[in-house]
C-alpha positions in Angstrom: -138.8 31.9 -20.3 -136.1 29.8 -18.8 -135.3 26.3 -20.1 -137.3 23.5 -18.7 -135.5 20.8 -16.7 -136.9 17.6 -18.1 -134.8 15.0 -16.3 -136.1 12.7 -13.6 -135.8 14.7 -10.3 -137.6 14.9 -7.0 -139.7 17.8 -8.4 -141.8 15.3 -10.4 -142.7 12.6 -7.9 -146.3 12.3 -8.9 -145.4 11.9 -12.6 -142.7 9.3 -11.8 -145.1 7.2 -9.8 -147.6 7.3 -12.7 -144.9 6.3 -15.2 -143.9 3.3 -13.0 -147.5 2.1 -13.0 -147.9 2.5 -16.7 -144.7 0.6 -17.3 -145.9 -2.3 -15.1 -149.3 -2.4 -16.8 -148.1 -1.9 -20.4 -144.9 -3.9 -21.1 -144.5 -2.1 -24.4 -143.3 0.9 -22.4 -140.3 -0.9 -21.0 -136.8 -0.8 -22.3 -135.8 1.8 -24.9 -139.5 2.8 -25.4 -140.2 3.3 -21.7 -142.0 6.5 -20.8 -139.7 8.6 -18.7 -140.1 11.8 -16.9 -137.7 13.3 -19.5 -140.6 13.0 -22.0 -142.9 15.3 -20.1 -142.3 18.5 -18.3 -144.4 21.4 -17.0 -143.3 24.8 -16.0 -145.4 26.8 -13.6 -145.3 30.5 -12.8 -148.1 32.4 -11.0 -150.6 29.7 -11.9 -149.7 29.6 -15.6 -148.5 26.3 -17.0 -146.7 25.7 -20.3 -146.5 22.0 -21.2 -143.5 20.8 -23.0 -144.9 19.3 -26.2 -143.7 21.0 -29.3 -141.4 19.1 -31.6 -139.2 22.1 -32.3 -137.1 22.0 -29.2 -137.1 24.8 -26.7 -138.7 27.7 -28.4 -140.8 30.4 -26.7 -141.0 28.5 -23.4 -142.0 25.2 -24.9 -139.5 22.3 -24.7 -139.2 19.1 -26.6 -140.9 16.1 -25.1 -140.2 13.3 -27.6 -137.0 11.4 -28.3 -138.8 9.5 -31.0 -141.7 11.5 -32.6 -143.4 8.4 -33.8 -144.2 7.4 -30.2 -147.5 8.5 -28.8 -147.3 10.2 -25.5 -150.3 10.7 -23.3 -150.9 14.1 -21.7 -151.4 13.7 -18.0 -154.0 16.1 -16.5 -153.1 17.4 -13.0 -156.5 16.3 -11.5 -158.2 13.0 -12.3 -161.6 14.1 -11.1 -162.2 17.6 -12.4 -163.6 18.0 -15.9 -161.1 18.4 -18.8 -161.6 21.1 -21.4 -159.4 21.2 -24.4 -159.4 24.3 -26.6 -157.7 24.1 -30.0 -156.9 27.5 -31.4 -155.7 30.6 -29.5 -157.4 33.3 -31.5 -160.4 35.4 -30.3 -162.6 32.4 -30.0 -160.2 30.1 -28.2 -158.4 32.5 -25.9 -161.5 34.4 -24.8 -163.3 31.1 -24.2 -160.5 30.0 -21.9 -160.6 33.4 -20.1 -164.4 33.2 -19.8 -164.2 29.8 -18.2 -161.6 31.1 -15.8 -163.8 34.1 -14.7 -166.9 32.1 -13.9 -167.8 31.0 -10.4 -167.7 27.2 -10.1 -169.1 24.8 -7.5 -166.5 22.9 -5.5 -164.7 20.2 -7.6 -166.4 21.2 -10.8 -164.1 23.9 -12.1 -162.6 22.4 -15.3 -159.0 22.0 -16.1 -158.4 24.0 -19.3 -155.7 23.4 -21.8 -155.3 25.8 -24.7 -153.4 24.7 -27.8 -152.0 27.0 -30.5 -149.2 26.7 -33.1 -147.9 30.2 -32.1 -146.7 31.4 -28.8 -148.5 34.7 -29.3 -152.2 35.8 -29.3 -152.7 38.1 -32.3 -155.2 41.0 -32.2 -155.8 40.7 -35.9 -157.8 43.9 -36.5 -154.8 45.9 -35.6 -152.1 44.2 -37.7 -152.2 47.1 -40.1 -150.8 49.4 -37.4 -147.6 47.3 -37.4 -147.0 48.5 -40.9 -147.7 52.2 -40.0 -145.6 52.0 -36.9 -148.5 53.1 -34.7 -148.3 50.1 -32.3 -145.5 47.9 -31.0 -145.5 44.1 -31.4 -146.1 43.4 -27.7 -149.3 45.5 -27.7 -151.2 43.6 -30.3 -149.3 40.3 -30.2 -148.7 39.5 -26.5 -147.4 36.1 -25.6 -149.8 33.5 -24.1 -147.4 33.1 -21.2 -148.1 36.7 -20.2 -151.8 36.7 -20.7 -152.3 33.4 -18.8 -149.8 34.1 -16.0 -152.5 34.7 -13.4 -154.8 31.9 -14.5 -154.9 28.1 -14.1 -155.1 27.7 -17.9 -152.3 25.5 -19.3 -150.9 26.4 -22.7 -149.3 24.1 -25.3 -147.5 25.4 -28.3 -148.0 22.8 -31.0 -150.0 22.0 -34.1 -153.1 19.8 -34.0 -152.6 16.7 -36.2 -155.8 14.7 -35.7 -159.1 14.8 -33.8 -160.7 11.7 -32.4 -164.2 11.4 -30.9 -165.7 8.6 -28.8 -169.3 7.5 -28.6 -170.2 8.4 -25.0 -172.9 5.9 -24.3 -171.6 2.3 -24.4 -173.1 -1.2 -23.7 -174.2 -1.9 -20.2 -174.9 1.7 -19.5 -171.2 2.5 -19.0 -169.5 5.5 -20.5 -166.1 5.9 -22.1 -163.5 7.5 -19.8 -163.3 10.5 -22.2 -165.3 12.1 -24.9 -162.4 12.0 -27.3 -158.8 13.0 -27.8 -156.6 15.5 -29.7 -153.4 14.3 -31.3 -150.7 16.9 -31.8 -147.9 16.9 -34.4 -145.5 16.1 -31.6 -147.6 13.0 -31.1 -148.8 14.1 -27.7 -152.3 12.7 -27.1 -154.7 14.8 -25.0 -157.9 13.2 -23.8 -160.8 15.6 -23.1 -164.3 15.7 -21.7 -165.2 18.9 -23.6 -163.6 20.1 -26.8 -163.7 23.6 -28.2 -162.9 24.0 -31.9 -161.6 27.6 -32.6 -158.9 26.9 -35.2 -159.9 29.8 -37.5 -159.0 29.8 -41.1 -155.9 30.1 -43.3 -155.3 32.0 -46.5 -156.3 30.2 -49.7 -153.7 31.2 -52.2 -153.8 28.0 -54.4 -156.8 29.3 -56.3 -154.6 31.3 -58.7 -151.4 30.0 -60.4 -148.3 31.6 -58.9 -150.0 33.1 -55.9 -148.5 30.6 -53.5 -145.0 31.3 -54.6 -145.1 35.0 -55.3 -147.9 36.6 -53.3 -147.8 37.4 -49.5 -150.9 36.8 -47.4 -151.8 39.2 -44.6 -153.5 37.2 -42.0 -151.1 36.3 -39.1 -148.5 38.1 -37.1 -145.8 36.3 -39.1 -147.5 37.5 -42.3 -147.4 41.1 -41.1 -143.8 40.9 -40.1 -142.9 39.5 -43.5 -144.8 42.3 -45.3 -143.1 44.9 -43.1 -139.7 43.4 -43.7 -140.3 43.4 -47.5 -141.5 47.0 -47.5 -138.3 48.0 -45.6 -136.2 46.2 -48.1 -137.9 47.9 -51.0 -137.6 51.3 -49.3 -133.8 50.7 -49.0 -133.6 49.4 -52.5 -135.3 52.4 -54.1 -133.9 55.0 -51.8 -132.8 58.0 -53.9 -134.0 56.5 -57.1 -136.7 57.8 -59.4 -138.5 54.5 -59.8 -141.5 54.1 -57.4 -142.2 51.1 -55.4 -145.2 49.3 -56.9 -147.5 47.3 -54.6 -150.6 45.4 -55.7 -153.3 44.4 -53.2 -155.6 41.6 -54.4 -159.0 42.0 -52.9 -161.0 45.1 -51.9 -162.9 43.8 -48.9 -162.2 45.3 -45.5 -158.8 43.7 -45.3 -157.7 44.7 -48.7 -158.9 48.3 -48.4 -157.3 48.8 -45.0 -154.1 47.3 -46.3 -154.1 49.5 -49.4 -154.8 52.6 -47.3 -152.0 51.8 -44.8 -149.4 51.0 -47.4 -150.2 54.0 -49.6 -149.9 56.3 -46.6 -146.6 54.8 -45.7 -145.0 55.0 -49.1 -146.5 58.4 -50.0 -145.0 59.7 -53.3 -142.4 57.0 -53.2 -144.8 54.3 -54.2 -147.8 53.3 -56.3 -150.5 51.1 -54.8 -153.0 49.3 -57.0 -156.0 47.4 -55.7 -157.8 44.7 -57.6 -161.4 43.5 -56.9 -163.7 41.2 -58.8 -166.7 43.3 -57.7 -167.5 46.7 -59.2 -167.2 48.4 -55.8 -165.0 48.1 -52.7 -166.3 46.6 -49.5 -169.7 45.6 -51.0 -171.1 44.4 -47.6 -169.9 47.5 -45.6 -172.2 50.3 -44.5 -172.4 53.1 -47.0 -170.6 55.6 -44.7 -167.6 53.3 -44.3 -167.4 52.6 -48.0 -167.6 56.3 -49.0 -165.0 57.3 -46.4 -162.7 54.6 -47.7 -163.2 55.7 -51.4 -162.3 59.2 -50.5 -159.1 58.2 -48.7 -158.0 55.9 -51.5 -158.6 58.6 -54.0 -156.7 61.2 -52.0 -153.7 58.9 -51.8 -153.8 58.0 -55.5 -154.6 54.3 -55.0 -155.4 52.9 -58.4 -158.5 50.7 -58.3 -159.1 47.9 -60.8 -162.7 47.0 -60.1 -164.5 44.3 -62.0 -161.2 42.3 -62.6 -160.0 39.0 -61.3 -156.4 37.8 -61.1 -155.5 35.2 -63.7 -151.9 34.5 -62.6 -149.0 35.9 -60.7 -145.6 35.4 -62.4 -142.0 36.4 -62.3 -141.3 39.3 -64.8 -138.3 37.4 -66.1 -140.5 34.5 -67.1 -143.0 36.6 -68.9 -140.7 38.5 -71.2 -143.5 41.0 -71.9 -141.3 43.9 -72.4 -139.7 42.4 -75.5 -143.0 41.5 -77.1 -145.2 44.6 -76.7 -144.9 47.9 -78.3 -145.1 51.2 -76.5 -148.7 51.7 -77.8 -149.9 48.3 -76.7 -148.1 47.5 -73.6 -151.2 47.5 -71.4 -149.8 49.8 -68.8 -146.4 48.0 -68.5 -143.7 50.2 -67.2 -140.3 50.4 -68.8 -138.5 49.9 -65.5 -138.9 46.2 -65.1 -140.2 44.9 -61.7 -139.9 41.5 -60.0 -143.5 40.3 -60.6 -146.2 40.5 -63.2 -149.9 40.1 -62.2 -152.2 39.1 -65.1 -155.8 40.4 -64.6 -158.9 39.6 -66.7 -162.2 41.4 -66.7 -165.1 39.8 -64.8 -167.5 41.3 -67.3 -167.5 42.1 -71.0 -166.3 45.5 -72.1 -163.0 45.6 -70.4 -159.6 44.4 -71.6 -157.1 42.2 -69.7 -154.0 43.8 -68.4 -150.5 42.9 -67.1 -149.5 44.9 -64.1 -145.9 44.9 -62.8 -145.2 44.9 -59.1 -142.5 44.7 -56.5 -144.9 43.2 -54.0 -148.2 41.4 -54.3 -150.4 41.3 -51.2 -153.2 38.7 -51.1 -156.4 39.2 -49.0 -159.0 37.1 -50.7 -160.0 33.5 -50.0 -159.8 31.6 -46.7 -160.2 27.9 -45.9 -161.1 26.4 -42.5 -158.6 24.0 -41.0 -161.1 21.4 -39.8 -161.1 19.1 -42.9 -157.4 18.5 -42.5 -157.8 17.1 -39.0 -160.2 14.2 -39.5 -158.7 10.7 -39.3 -158.6 8.8 -42.5 -160.8 6.0 -41.1 -163.4 8.5 -40.1 -163.6 11.1 -42.9 -167.0 12.3 -41.8 -166.5 12.4 -38.1 -167.7 16.0 -37.9 -170.7 17.3 -39.9 -168.9 19.9 -42.2 -170.5 22.2 -44.8 -169.2 22.7 -48.3 -166.3 25.0 -47.2 -165.2 22.9 -44.2 -167.0 24.5 -41.3 -168.6 22.5 -38.6 -172.4 22.5 -38.5 -173.6 23.5 -35.1 -176.8 24.0 -33.3 -177.8 27.4 -31.8 -175.9 26.6 -28.6 -172.7 26.3 -30.7 -172.5 22.5 -30.1 -171.4 20.5 -33.1 -174.4 18.5 -34.4 -174.2 14.9 -33.3 -171.3 15.7 -30.9 -172.7 17.2 -27.7 -169.3 17.4 -26.1 -167.8 19.5 -28.9 -168.3 23.2 -29.4 -167.2 25.2 -32.5 -167.0 28.9 -33.0 -165.5 31.6 -35.2 -164.3 30.4 -38.6 -164.7 26.8 -37.5 -168.5 27.2 -37.1 -171.2 27.3 -39.8 -173.8 29.0 -37.6 -176.3 31.3 -39.3 -178.1 34.4 -38.0 -181.9 34.7 -37.5 -182.4 35.6 -41.1 -180.6 32.5 -42.4 -177.4 34.3 -43.5 -174.0 32.9 -42.5 -172.3 35.0 -39.8 -169.4 37.1 -41.0 -165.9 35.7 -40.2 -165.0 38.7 -38.0 -163.4 39.2 -34.6 -166.7 40.6 -33.3 -168.5 37.4 -34.0 -165.8 35.2 -32.4 -165.6 37.5 -29.4 -169.3 37.1 -28.7 -169.4 33.4 -29.4 -166.5 32.9 -26.9 -168.6 34.4 -24.2 -171.6 32.0 -25.0 -169.3 29.0 -25.3 -167.7 29.5 -21.9 -171.1 29.9 -20.3 -172.6 26.9 -22.1 -169.7 24.7 -21.0 -170.4 25.9 -17.4 -174.1 25.1 -17.9 -173.4 21.6 -19.4 -171.1 20.7 -16.5 -173.6 21.9 -13.9 -176.6 20.3 -15.6 -178.2 23.7 -16.5 -179.9 24.7 -19.7 -177.7 26.0 -22.5 -178.2 29.4 -24.0 -178.8 29.9 -27.7 -176.3 32.2 -29.4 -177.7 35.5 -30.8 -175.2 37.7 -32.6 -175.5 41.4 -31.9 -174.0 43.6 -34.6 -172.4 46.5 -32.7 -171.2 48.2 -35.9 -168.3 48.1 -38.2 -164.9 49.8 -38.1 -161.9 50.1 -40.5 -158.6 51.8 -40.3 -157.6 54.1 -43.1 -154.2 55.3 -41.9 -152.3 56.4 -38.9 -154.8 59.1 -37.9 -157.7 58.1 -40.0 -160.5 55.5 -39.7 -164.2 55.0 -40.3 -166.6 53.8 -37.6 -170.3 53.1 -38.2 -172.1 52.1 -34.9 -175.2 50.0 -35.4 -177.2 51.8 -32.6 -177.2 55.2 -34.4 -178.6 55.0 -38.0 -176.7 57.0 -40.6 -173.8 58.0 -38.3 -170.2 57.4 -39.5 -167.3 58.7 -37.5 -164.4 59.6 -39.9 -160.9 61.0 -39.7 -159.2 61.5 -36.3 -162.5 61.2 -34.5 -163.1 57.8 -36.0 -159.5 56.8 -35.4 -159.8 57.6 -31.7 -163.1 55.8 -31.4 -161.7 52.7 -33.1 -158.7 52.5 -30.8 -160.8 53.0 -27.7 -163.1 50.2 -28.8 -160.3 47.9 -29.4 -158.5 48.8 -26.2 -161.7 47.7 -24.3 -161.6 44.4 -26.2 -158.0 43.5 -25.5 -157.6 40.4 -23.3 -157.0 40.7 -19.5 -157.2 43.8 -17.5 -153.4 43.9 -16.9 -152.8 44.0 -20.7 -155.4 46.7 -21.2 -153.7 48.9 -18.6 -150.2 48.4 -20.1 -151.4 49.1 -23.6 -153.6 52.0 -22.6 -150.6 53.7 -20.8 -148.4 53.1 -23.8 -150.9 54.6 -26.3 -151.5 57.6 -24.1 -147.8 58.2 -23.8 -147.3 58.0 -27.6 -150.3 60.3 -28.2 -148.8 62.8 -25.7 -145.4 62.7 -27.4 -147.0 63.1 -30.9 -149.1 66.1 -29.7 -146.1 67.9 -28.2 -144.1 67.2 -31.5 -147.0 68.6 -33.6 -147.3 71.6 -31.4 -143.6 72.3 -31.7 -143.8 72.0 -35.4 -146.7 74.4 -35.6 -145.0 77.0 -33.4 -141.8 76.8 -35.4 -143.8 77.5 -38.6 -145.6 80.4 -37.1 -142.5 81.9 -35.6 -140.5 81.5 -38.9 -143.4 83.0 -40.8 -143.7 86.1 -38.6 -139.9 86.8 -38.8 
């Protein structure tokens, strides 16, 4: 995206007039602290707007707006009359809510202005991050830029981090109402007032539970995480190329994410690596359907993934700091290898009857523990502005509105909503996808004074990747059925293709995947014919 021109020009007449009025009304904005058109810019292409707000300079189409970051700048909405919807978080919940609002039919003058805020310039289709490691997909397919996805919409995108959330009491004395329901303050100190707020911030990995995990383990949650893991694997493959020592990878956690990661990495390394997976439970994927769990166990066994079930990680340390090799004998080295690795993972049994062990590793991948981002965003003078549960999720009613805050919706990992049986909803893309549809509709209903719909989660089934041509899919509408192997792999990719955002992106990705499959099929056919012909001769 081209650089934004932020100087005062004739292309910003409306903004310049507004600035002059502000400077007359508020003398504090005169002189060296005056608001100038150089502090605010907007780039438009095919209806898409990127607001210059990030404090990192021009990066990914977002330009710097602050000469002094301690100065608060007010975001100026294009239309003063239409409702203002601010969505924080551009994952499944946030992006799909914005697209849902864009797709609905609105009465004249009531279509809201929508601003989407995310710290990254890319939307990430997280269920397919594993395919980046296997080389099955390209980055643009599962991590497209917001500028491309929103190009044909009126949604404005701001790349920045949320710093604080502020709410206003809507009813005031004399029957009057505040001009806005609240505001969102970004780290660039851009202040965005809103009429409706959608909290879809998701969660971030919680590595600080175990000593050494923050410094030595790599999470696998974001696009940046996946790129770091991929780069590390490439470096290890180069380092051990032609050597007899295997690459040792430890995966902490055997939920869906841990099992998918272990299966993908073990397939990639083959006989050049050893993958070990640790889980505090005595089984993998305890909440998964039996068919998915059995398929995963079979794949992990076939690829010689070593499972340490019933163990928890006590610490992650550098091997040089442990000096275990000099202290243990060959008979009592607890599985330590003579070729020293970079890291040592200390594990302890969760139950009696097992012994603690020290496992060496070149790479430790962390897939357990997440923490919502909401508690970090409350102002110090209002620490209980939002009703949060014990883990930091917002308590919502069945319409996904935050309790006590009718102008704020929360979904995905930011919401503490439970299902009809009283169980917390799982933190999955499927839940966030469905909640986004309801959130968009309920904002439409609230703006148009219609009744809001209660959210009801429909479990459509569970899917997991187990390698480049392997997956397990258990649909909820057919009891006892589990699609495995290439059939499950094809079903999973088709389901995710349908769930990709925007029709244009679906078509591009679908054509790309079809082309790749065609090329792979031709290559496999040529290999088979070569073997047959060489055998017959």
